[in-house]
N, C-alpha and C positions, 0 to 999 in steps of 0.2 A: 425922498432921500436923494442927495446929489449923485450924479452919474459916477464920479470917482469913488464915492462911498459904496455904491452899488457893486462896482466892479471889485473892489477890495473884499466885499462880503462874499461874493461869488467865488473869487480866488481862495478865500479861507475855507469856504465850504467844500470846494473841491479838494483841497489839501487835507482837510479833516477826514473825508470819506476815503480818500486814497490811504491815509494813515490807518484807519479802521480796517481797510481790506488787507493791508500789509500785516497788521497784528493778527487779524482773523487767520490768514493763511499760515503764519508762523506757528500759531497755537494748535491749529487743527490739521496742519500738514504732517508729512513724514517725520517721525521722531519727536513731534510736538507733544506737549503735556496732554493735549485733548485730540490726539491723532484719530482721524476718521477712517474706518474701513467699511467695507460692504459685507453684509451677511444676508443669508437666506433664512427668513423668519416666516413660518406659516405660508410657504411657497412664494413669498414675495422678496425680491432684493431690497434691503433697506440699509440706511446708514447708521453705524453704531460706533461708539467709542472703543477703541482697541483696549484701553485700560480699565473698562468698566467691571466692577465686581459683579458676580452672578446674581446677587440677591440683596434685599434690604437687611438680611441677617448680618452681612459683613459690614454694612453701614453702621448698624446698631453696635456691634461688638467693638468697632473702632473708636466709638465715643467713649469707651471706658477709660481712655487716656486722659480725659477731663475730670477725673474722679472727684476732685475737690472743688470744681466750679459750681456755682448755683446753675440750676437747670429749670425748675418749674417754680413759679411764684404764683400764688393765688391769695389776695387779701394779706393776712399776716402769716400765711403758711409758706414755707420755703423748703425745697428738696435739692440736694446736690446730685451730680451725675451718679456718684457712688451709691447714694441712697436709692435712686431710681433703678439702677441696675440690680440691686439686691431684690427690690419688689418685683421687677420683671422676671427675675429667676424664679421667685417664689410662685408667682401666677402661672408661669409656664409649667413648673413642676406640679402644680395643683391640677392644671388641665390635663396633663398626662395621667394623673391619678384617677381622673374622671373618664378614662378611655377616649380622650379626643385625639384622634390620629391625624397625622400629616395630611393636609389637604381639606380637612374639615373646616366648617365656618363657625365663627362666633360673631355676634352682633354687638354693637355698641350703641346705646341710646341714652344720651344725657347732653346737658348743657356744656359749655366750655369749662369743665372742671379739669384739673391736672390729670385726674385719673383716666381721662380719655386717651391721652398719649401713653400713659403707662400700660393700659390694656392693648393699646395698638401695637406696641413694640413687643409685648410678651407674645402676641399672636403671630406677627409676621416673622420675627425672629425664630419661632418655632415651626414655621412652614405651614401655619394655619392661614385662613383667609378672613379678613376683617369685612363685615358688612356694616357700613356706615348708615345709621338710621337717622333720618331727619328728625331733630327734636321737636319741630313744630307739628309733626304729623298727629292727627287724631286717630282713634281707635281702629277705624276702617283701613286707613293708610298703613298703620302698623301692622295690622292683621295681614294686608296684602304683601308686605315686604318680607315678613317672616315666613309666610306660606310660600313665597317665591324663592327665597334664598335658603330655607331649611337650615338655619344655625343650631348648633348643638348647645350653645350657651348664650345667654343675653346678659350683659352687663348694662345696668341701668340705674339712674337716679330715682328719687322719689316720685317725681311728676310722671316720669315714664313708666314707673312700676305701677302707678295707680291706673294708667291707660291699659297696660298690658294685663293687669288683673282682670278687667272686664272681658278679655278675650282668651283668658288663659286656658279655658276648657277645650279650646281648639288647638292648643299647642302644649299638651301635657308632657311631651318628651323633652321640652326645652328647659334646661337647667338655668336658674336665674341667680345673678350675683348682684345684691343691692348696694349702692354707693350713696353715702351721705344720706341715709334714711333717717326719718324722724324717730322711728322706733322699730324694733325687730319685727320681721314679718314671716309668716309661715311659709315653708318650703322656699325660702330665700337665704342663700349664703351671704354672710357678711364680708364685704370687701376687705375690711380691715384684718380679718382672720386669713383670708385667702392670701393677702399680700405678705403674710408672715409664715406661710407654709414652708416647711423645710425641703430643700431640694435645689436642683440646678437647672438651667436651661438644657433642654435635650440637644444632643449632638446630632444634627440633621443636614444633609445636603439638599439645597432647594434649587430646583430647575428655574432658570430664568424666565421660562414661559409660564410658570405656575401663577395663579391668581394670587396677588397679594391683598387686594382690596376690591370690594364691590360698592361703588358709589352710585346712587340713583340719581337720575336726571331730575330736574325740577319738578316735572309733572303738571306743568301748566296746561298741557294738552293730553288728555287721557291719562292712563296709568303710567307711573314712572318706569323707566327702563334702567336695569342694573348694569352699569358699565363695568366690565371685567378688566381692571387694571393689573397688569402683570408685574412681577419683580423687575424685569428688564425695563418695562415702561417707567416705573417710578424711580429706578436708579438713573436712567438716562435723563429724566427730568431734573433731578438733582445736579448731575453733571453739566446739563445745559445752563442751568443758573449759575454754576461756578465759573464755567466758561465765559458767559456774558460779563460777569463781574470782573474777571481778570482782563478780558478784551477791552472793556469800556475804561478801566483805570489805566492800563497801559497806553491806550489811544490817547486819552486826555493828557497823560503825562508827556508823551512825545509831541503832541500838537502844541501844547502850551510850553514845552521846553522845561519842565519842572522834574524834580527828582521823583522817581517812583517810590512810594512808601513800602517799606519792608513789611510784608504780612505779620511778622513777629512783633512789630511795633504797634499793630492795629488792635485796639481793645476788642474783647469778645463781643459779639452781636448782642444787643438787648432788644427784643422784639416784642411789640404788643400784639396779642392775639385778639383781633377785633371781630372777625368773621367766623362763622361755625366751623369747628373741626370736622364736621361731616361733609365738607366740600374741599375741593383740591386747593383753593386759595389758601386757606389756613393750614391744612394738613400737609399736603405735598409740597406746596411752594414756600410756606413759611416754616412750619414746624420741622419738617424733614431737613430742609436746608440749613436752618439754624442749629440743628443738632449735630450735623457734619462739622460745622465751624465751632462746635463747643459754646454755643451762644445760650442766652437765657430766654426763656419764654414766659412772659407775664400775661396771665389769663384775666379776661374780663367775663363776667357773667352775661352781660349784655352791653351793647354799645351805649355810651353816654359821653358826650364830648367833654364835659366838666370833669368826669372821673378819669377820662383819657389824659386830660391836661395834668391832673394830679399824679397820675402814674408816670407820665413822662418825666415829670420833675423828680419824683421819689426814686424811681428805678433807672433813671439815666437812659431812657429809651432812645436807641439810635435808629430804629426802623419802624415806620408806621405804614402798614399795608392793609388796606380795606377797600370797599367799593368806594367809588368816587364820591358819593354823598357824605361819607365819613371824613375825608380829607377836607371837603368843602366846609362841613360844619365845624371842624376843629379849627381851621385857620380863620374862619369867620366868627369865632366865638367872641363875645364882647369882652372877656377877660383873658384873651389870648396873651396879651402882653404882660399880664400879672404873673405869669408862670414862667420858670426857667425851661426853656425848650432847647438850649444850646447844645444838648447831647444829640439832637436829631441829625442824621446824615442823609436819610432818604425818606421821602414822603411820596406816597402814590397809591396805586391801588390795582385791583384786578377785578374780574367779573363783569366789568363793562369798561368801555373806553373813557379815559379821562377827557372832559371837554377842554378845548383849546384854551378857554379863558382861565380854567382852573390850573392848567400847567403854569401859565403866566403868574397867577396869584401865589402858587406855592413858591416859585422862584423868587418873587418879590417879598413875600411875607416871612418865610423861614430862612434867615440868613445863613444858617449853617447847613442847610439840607438842600439837595437837588431833587427835582421831580423825576419820577420813574414809574413805568408801568410794564406789565406784561400781558399779552393776549393769548388766551388759551381756552381749554375745554375740559370738562370731565373726561371726555373721550381721547384726550391726549396726555393724561396724567398730570396735567399742569400747563406750563407755557409752550406756546408755539413760537412766539416772537418776544422780544424784549427791547426796551428803549429807555434811555435816561441821559441825564447831564445836558450837555451842549446840543446833542442830537435831538433831544426831546424838546428843548427850548426853541430850537430852529424849525423842528417839524412837529408841531403839537397835535397835528391831525393824524400822524402816523403812529402805528403801534410797533414800528421797529422792523428788524430783519429777522427772518426766520432762523432759529437756532440750527447749529451744523448737523444735527441728526435728523433734519427734515428736508424733504423735497417739497416744493410748493408750485402750484399752477393755478390759473383761474380758468373756469370752464363755463361755456354758454348753456343755454337751455337744451341743446341737442347733444351736450356731452363733448363738444369740440373745444380744444384749448383756444383761449382768446389771444389776440395779438398783445405785445407788450404795451402797457399803459391803458388797456381797455378793461373795463370791469367785467366780472364774472364770479360765479360761485368759487370760493377758495376751496381747493382740494390739498390735502397734505399727506405725505407718506413718510414714515420713520419709525425708530424704535419706541417712541412713547405712546403710539396709537394703540388703543385697547384691543384685546382679543376679539371682543364683540359684546353683545348684549345678552345677559344671562336668560336662558329659556326662550330667547326670541330670535330664532335663526333668520326669520324673514326680515325683521327690522335690521339685523346685522348685514344682510346682503344688500338691502336698500341703502345703507349708509356707508359700507366699505366696499369698494371695488378694486380687486387686485392690490390690496394693501393701502389704496388711497381713501382716505376719510373725507367724506363730504361734510364740510363744516357747516353748511347752511348760511354762511355769511357771504355777502357781496363784497368784493375787494378789487383793487388794482395795484399793480407793482410798478415802482418808478425805476429809472435806470441805475440807481444805487442799491437795488434789491430791497428797498423799504416798502413795506406793505401799508395800505390805507384801507381800513374796513369802512365801507360805505353804509352797510346796514344788513340786517337779517334778510334772507331771500324772500320770506313771507311778511317781513315787517316793512312794508312798502305800500304807499297810497298811489293807486292808479287813477288819476283824475283827468277825465277827457283825453286819454291817450298819452298823458304826461306822467312820467315816473317821478314820485316825490319820496325821497328817503327820510324816514322819520327822524333819524339821528341828525340830519342836516338841519331840520327845523328846530329840534331840541337844542342843538349847539348855539343858534341865534337866540332862542329864549333865555337861555342860561346866561347870556351876556347882560341881560337886564338885571340891575342890582336888586330889585325888589322881589325877584323870583327866587325861591329857595329849592323848589322841586317842580318838575314838570314831566309829562309823559305825552307823547304824541302817537296818534293812531288813525286809521281810516274809519270814516263813517259812510255807510251805504248812501248812495244818491241816485235817485231815479234818472236824472238827466246826464250826469257826468260819470256815473259809475260809483265813484267815491269822492268824499270831500275830506279835508283835513280837520281833525279835532285834537284838542289839547286840554288835559286836565293840569291845573296849576295850583300850587300852594305857595303863597307869599310869605315873606318873613314877617314876624311880629313887628308891628308899628310901621311896616313899610309896604302898605297895600297898594295895588295897582288896579286900574280899571281896564275892562276890555278894550276900550277905545285907546288907552294909553299902550296897551300891549300891541295892538295892531299897528298903531302909528310907528312904534319902535321897530316892528318887523318890516314895514313898508320901505324903509330905507335900507334894509339888509338882505332882502330876498325878493324873488319875483312874486308878483301878486297872487299867482295861483297857488303858491306855497303857503301863504299866510292862512293861519287856521280860521276857518269858517265858524266852527263850533268851539267855544271856550267855556270851561267850567272852572270857576275860582272857588276852591274848596277851603273850608274852615280848618281842616285837619290835614296832617301829612298823608302823602299817597301810601296805599297799602303795598307792602313788599313781601317777597317770599323769604324763605330762611337764609338765603345767601345775600339778601339786601337789595335785590333787583325789584323794580317796580312791577306790579301785577297789571300788565297792560291789558290783558284780555278781561280781566275782572273789572277794571275801570270801564272798558268799552261797553260791557254788558249791563253794568249797573247804573251808569250816568244816564238819566232821562234827556232825551233830544229837546223836549219843551222846556227844560231848565237851563239850557245852554245860552250863553250870551252872545 
C-alpha cells in the first residue's frame, strides 16, 4: 500500500476510534441513556446501569406491548407475543397450584422447541430459577444435574423423557411435564393442558441477586459446574447488548456522515435460533435481547445450512448468530446465491472467536450484512465484549471492547497485573458476573477473587481498549520452551480453502515436551495432502509452529452441544501411529 494511502487509513482509524469513544461517553455518562454508576454487590464494587430494571420479570412484562407481533416460529407453527403471554400466565399459575414457591428450581430438558422459551419466561417471571439441562446428556449426566440442582419440576420432550424414565426411581419427588410426546405417559403432565390452566402470573417482587438461571459448563473436564446467573446479571447482559447496538450505529453514522436511522423505522428483528437454548449464546444473548426488541425467534431443531438458507428466505431473517462454523458453512454453501438473503443485516457468532478470514468472507459474500461477534462466557451471563461493522473488518483478530458494566485487566501467573499490550489471563468484574457455582464453594473461590472472574483466556489489550484473545490458558502447546497458541495455528489452517474444520492441540514429546498436532476435515471434492498443508503453513508461520502430527479425517470433527470442537476427545482418540 502506498505511503499516502497508509497515512490516510491511519487517520481514518484514529477518527473512527475517537468517534466511538465520544459516543460511548455520551451514552454511558451522567444523564446518558445507559448511565453507569457504582454499586456494592456481594461485597465488591461493580459497575451497573442506573436505569436497569431489577429483574427479568420486568423485561418479560414489558414485551406485552408487542401483543400482535409474531414471536415464536417453528416449522409451520406460529405464536404471537399475546398468545405466548397467555401460556406463560397459565404455566405460572399451574406451578403455583403445585406448591412451587419463589426461589424453587424447575428444569428444562429439550431440543430447540418454542416451548423452551415459554417455560423459561413462566419460571423467571414468577421468581423461580431455571435449570438448563444439556439436551445431549446421557442418563448419568442427567442424573447428576438433577441431583445437584434439585428441581421441583422437569419440563422435557420425548427423547429426554425416555432418558429420565431410566433414572426416575432416584427422583420420585420431581414432577414431570411432557412436551411433544408421541403418546401419553404415566405420571407425566401434558404440556398442552398445563399451558391452558386458568390463572395469572403471580405478583412477586424479585431480588436482583436472586438466581434466574443455572447453566452448566460444558463438562469437557470432570463434572459440569452449575453457574448461578442472577437476575441482575441477565438484565445487564441485555442492556450491554443494547448499548453496543446503539453505540455502533451512532458511531458509524457520525463517522460516515450519514443520517441515523430512526429506531421506529427499523423492522423488528427476525432471528434464527441456531445454537442450543440451554446455553447463553442462544438464550441470554439472542432470545432475551430479541424479546426486548419485540423480535421474532425462528427455531431450528438442529443446524443444517440448507434449511437455514430456506428459513432466511422464508422468514426474512435479519440476524444470524451461531458458532463460527455455522457462518462458514452458510456462506460457503454451494447454493448460497440461489436463495434470497437480502434480509440479513448481521452475520456472526459467539461461543468461539471468528477467524479473520471468515470476517472478510462474510463482508464480501453477504452484501446486505456486516460481520459481528461477541466474546463472553456462561459465567458472565453472556457477552463481555462486542465488535462489529468497520471495527471488525479493520480488526478481525479482536473481539472488541469490554462492555461498560465490566472492568478488565490481564494478569500474569503470579496474579500481578501485566503492562499495557502484554498478554496475561483476562480477569473481568461487573454486574453480569455469576454469583458462583452451585454447591461448589471451592470452585467459586478459585474462579472469582474479590468479584474478579478469572476467564481462563489469555489476552492483551491495545491502546483503544480493544481486547485480543490469544488462547485458553491451558490450550497452549509448550514446545521446547516456546509458547505456541493453538488458535494462532488454527487461524492459518482455516485460510486454506480445502479445509472445512480443524482443531489444534499439544501432543506429548519426550524431547521437546510437546509437539503440535492437528485434526483436519476437508471439504468434499477438495481434499488436501499433509505435504500441501505443511507447505501452505511454512509461508505463514514459524517452522516450530507447523503441525508435526496431522490427522486427515473422513468425517466432521466431534462437537459438544454448543458447537465447539471436542479437543480433548480428539487428542485422546487419535492414534499417534496413524498421524501423517
